[in-house]
BANUKE-935213 format. One record per residue (C-alpha): residue in one letter; y, x, z. Coordinates in steps of 0.5 Angstrom, whole numbers, plus 500, padded with zeros to 3 digits. Layout:
# residues N
[A; [Y; X; Z]] ...
***
This chain:
# residues 237
[X; [258; 154; 351]] [X; [261; 150; 346]] [X; [258; 143; 345]] [X; [257; 140; 338]] [X; [261; 134; 338]] [X; [255; 130; 334]] [X; [250; 132; 338]] [X; [246; 127; 342]] [X; [240; 126; 346]] [X; [236; 120; 343]] [X; [231; 116; 348]] [X; [226; 111; 348]] [X; [225; 107; 354]] [X; [226; 109; 361]] [X; [223; 114; 366]] [X; [224; 109; 371]] [X; [220; 103; 367]] [X; [215; 108; 366]] [X; [215; 110; 374]] [X; [215; 102; 376]] [X; [208; 101; 371]] [X; [212; 099; 365]] [X; [207; 103; 361]] [X; [206; 099; 355]] [X; [207; 103; 348]] [X; [213; 100; 345]] [X; [215; 104; 339]] [X; [211; 109; 335]] [X; [212; 116; 337]] [X; [213; 118; 330]] [X; [220; 114; 330]] [X; [223; 119; 335]] [X; [222; 124; 329]] [X; [228; 120; 326]] [X; [232; 123; 331]] [X; [230; 129; 333]] [X; [225; 135; 332]] [X; [225; 137; 340]] [X; [223; 134; 346]] [X; [218; 130; 350]] [X; [215; 124; 352]] [X; [208; 120; 353]] [X; [203; 115; 350]] [X; [201; 108; 352]] [X; [198; 108; 359]] [X; [202; 114; 361]] [X; [197; 118; 357]] [X; [198; 125; 357]] [X; [204; 129; 355]] [X; [208; 129; 349]] [X; [211; 136; 346]] [X; [216; 135; 340]] [X; [217; 143; 337]] [X; [220; 145; 331]] [X; [219; 138; 328]] [X; [211; 137; 330]] [X; [209; 132; 335]] [X; [203; 135; 340]] [X; [199; 131; 345]] [X; [196; 134; 351]] [X; [190; 130; 354]] [X; [187; 129; 361]] [X; [182; 134; 359]] [X; [187; 139; 357]] [X; [186; 139; 350]] [X; [192; 139; 345]] [X; [192; 135; 339]] [X; [197; 134; 333]] [X; [199; 127; 333]] [X; [200; 123; 327]] [X; [206; 119; 329]] [X; [203; 112; 329]] [X; [201; 113; 336]] [X; [205; 108; 341]] [X; [210; 111; 347]] [X; [213; 107; 352]] [X; [218; 113; 354]] [X; [220; 119; 350]] [X; [226; 123; 349]] [X; [229; 128; 343]] [X; [234; 132; 340]] [X; [235; 136; 334]] [X; [235; 143; 337]] [X; [241; 148; 335]] [X; [242; 153; 341]] [X; [249; 154; 343]] [X; [247; 159; 348]] [X; [242; 164; 349]] [X; [240; 169; 354]] [X; [234; 174; 356]] [X; [230; 174; 362]] [X; [224; 178; 365]] [X; [220; 178; 371]] [X; [223; 171; 374]] [X; [220; 165; 377]] [X; [221; 158; 375]] [X; [227; 157; 381]] [X; [230; 164; 379]] [X; [230; 161; 371]] [X; [233; 154; 373]] [X; [238; 157; 377]] [X; [241; 162; 372]] [X; [241; 156; 367]] [X; [245; 152; 372]] [X; [250; 157; 372]] [X; [251; 157; 365]] [X; [251; 149; 364]] [X; [255; 143; 366]] [X; [252; 139; 371]] [X; [255; 133; 368]] [X; [252; 134; 361]] [X; [245; 133; 358]] [X; [242; 140; 356]] [X; [236; 141; 352]] [X; [232; 147; 355]] [X; [228; 152; 350]] [X; [224; 158; 354]] [X; [220; 162; 349]] [X; [216; 168; 352]] [X; [210; 171; 355]] [X; [209; 168; 362]] [X; [205; 171; 368]] [X; [203; 164; 370]] [X; [203; 157; 368]] [X; [202; 151; 372]] [X; [202; 144; 369]] [X; [199; 137; 370]] [X; [197; 132; 365]] [X; [197; 125; 367]] [X; [191; 121; 365]] [X; [191; 115; 361]] [X; [191; 108; 364]] [X; [189; 101; 363]] [X; [192; 094; 365]] [X; [194; 092; 370]] [X; [198; 099; 370]] [X; [199; 102; 377]] [X; [205; 105; 379]] [X; [206; 112; 376]] [X; [206; 116; 383]] [X; [199; 114; 384]] [X; [197; 117; 378]] [X; [201; 123; 379]] [X; [197; 124; 386]] [X; [191; 124; 382]] [X; [193; 128; 376]] [X; [189; 134; 373]] [X; [192; 140; 373]] [X; [191; 146; 369]] [X; [193; 154; 370]] [X; [193; 160; 365]] [X; [195; 167; 366]] [X; [199; 172; 361]] [X; [200; 166; 356]] [X; [205; 166; 351]] [X; [209; 160; 349]] [X; [215; 155; 349]] [X; [217; 151; 355]] [X; [221; 144; 352]] [X; [225; 140; 356]] [X; [232; 137; 358]] [X; [236; 138; 364]] [X; [239; 131; 366]] [X; [245; 130; 371]] [X; [244; 126; 377]] [X; [248; 120; 375]] [X; [243; 118; 370]] [X; [237; 119; 375]] [X; [232; 113; 373]] [X; [234; 113; 366]] [X; [231; 120; 366]] [X; [229; 125; 372]] [X; [235; 128; 375]] [X; [235; 136; 374]] [X; [229; 139; 370]] [X; [224; 135; 366]] [X; [220; 141; 362]] [X; [213; 141; 358]] [X; [210; 147; 356]] [X; [205; 149; 349]] [X; [202; 155; 348]] [X; [203; 159; 342]] [X; [196; 158; 340]] [X; [196; 151; 341]] [X; [190; 151; 346]] [X; [194; 150; 353]] [X; [200; 145; 355]] [X; [202; 140; 359]] [X; [208; 138; 364]] [X; [211; 144; 368]] [X; [210; 144; 375]] [X; [211; 152; 376]] [X; [211; 158; 372]] [X; [213; 166; 373]] [X; [216; 168; 366]] [X; [214; 176; 365]] [X; [219; 176; 359]] [X; [223; 171; 355]] [X; [229; 168; 352]] [X; [232; 162; 354]] [X; [236; 158; 349]] [X; [241; 152; 351]] [X; [244; 146; 348]] [X; [249; 142; 352]] [X; [249; 135; 349]] [X; [255; 130; 347]] [X; [252; 124; 347]] [X; [246; 120; 351]] [X; [243; 114; 346]] [X; [239; 110; 350]] [X; [234; 105; 346]] [X; [231; 100; 350]] [X; [224; 096; 348]] [X; [227; 090; 347]] [X; [221; 087; 344]] [X; [217; 088; 350]] [X; [216; 082; 354]] [X; [214; 086; 360]] [X; [220; 090; 360]] [X; [225; 084; 359]] [X; [222; 080; 365]] [X; [221; 086; 370]] [X; [227; 088; 373]] [X; [226; 096; 375]] [X; [227; 097; 383]] [X; [231; 103; 383]] [X; [231; 105; 390]] [X; [224; 105; 390]] [X; [222; 109; 384]] [X; [228; 114; 385]] [X; [223; 117; 390]] [X; [217; 116; 386]] [X; [221; 120; 380]] [X; [222; 126; 385]] [X; [215; 126; 388]] [X; [212; 126; 381]] [X; [216; 130; 377]] 
***
């Protein structure tokens, strides 16, 4: 694939901060639309799963309900890009491990890559983080008691990113994927899936732009303990 020189991933906040308990909303989710039309994130208090798709911002809440956001909602963590595929392939009758292996065979493991998988899924298994209030717990404690939802024969789109191991902590090394159905009634953070028939579109990114919540006293004062949260990310993702 040919990497577009002006392509970039724009991220507000860090997954490491979210994992540690820095869940205060520090940016309007709509602001991310200035930097991309495709991506993922969460809302203040680690409230649910956000999906940016074709310039529209959706939110899956802990009841499994999908709503379109106004853009005024606050986020502690979100990542977006302007998606333009630079490589595609079709795949049938494949589980998530097989699909991911195919993707890894086609991309550089040293670049961020936007991943879009559109198709019909034999099975989709997602989770949705429930909203928290202060004092915020560590995210891994939330993940151990999170609502999970499953659907069979559902058509929709997986939206997400591959992150190089070098950036583990800023994001989740490996794949971080969210799903939304075509009828906008089912979605969340992808745990596993079986793809019946679909197309995988990829976009390797030339830049990683990290925006920090510089107006948040909590973020500025609380040093993120990477050794501790690295294991939490692996368990929660």
